N, C-alpha and C positions, 0 to 999 in steps of 0.2 A: 245813780243815787237811789237809795231805797225809800220806801214810802214813809217810814218813821222820820227820816231826816227831812224829807220834803214837808211833812206836817210841822215839824219843829221850826223850820225856816220861815213859815208863815206867821209865827207868833212874834209878839213884841217882847221887850225885856221883862216887863212885869209878868206876862204869861209864862215866860221861860223860868222866871224865878219861882213861881207857884209850882210849875212842873218839877223843878229841881227839888223843892221841899217834899213834894209827894213821892218822888222817886227815892229820895233818901229815907223816908219813912218806910217805904216798901222794902228797901235794902235792909234796914234795921230789923224789920219783921222776919225777913228771910234768914238773916243771920241767927236770930233767936231760934227759929224753927230748925235750922241746921244744927245748932249746938244741942238741942233737945232731941234730935234724931227724928223729927217729924217731917223733914224736907226730903222728898224722894228725888226731885229733879234739881240737882245741885248746880246745873248750868244756869239756872235763874239768877244765881248770885253774880255770875259773870255778865249776864245780859243787863242786869241793873247797874253794875259798875260801868259798863260801856255806855249805857244811856246817860248816866251822870256826866261822863266825860264829853259826850256829844253836846249836851246842854251847856256845859261850861264853855266849851269851844265856841259855840254859837253866841253865847253871851259876850265873850271876849271880842269876837268879830264885830258885834253890834256896838260895843263900847269904843272900839278903835275907829269905827266909821264915824261915830258921833264926835270924836275928838279931832278929826281932820278938818 
């Protein structure tokens, strides 16, 4: 398991939600830069998308644990 995932697992649902909002804002800014030709490292788009998926997965795991 990588460091980023370990750090995300330590957070609660509210912290994950805040992280999700921040990552989505980052993704939006990256998309704007990409469309205007200012983004040189296009792999950052993929990294942001995968981070959003990790956060959503962890949020769903926490919600399913709470409902049991």
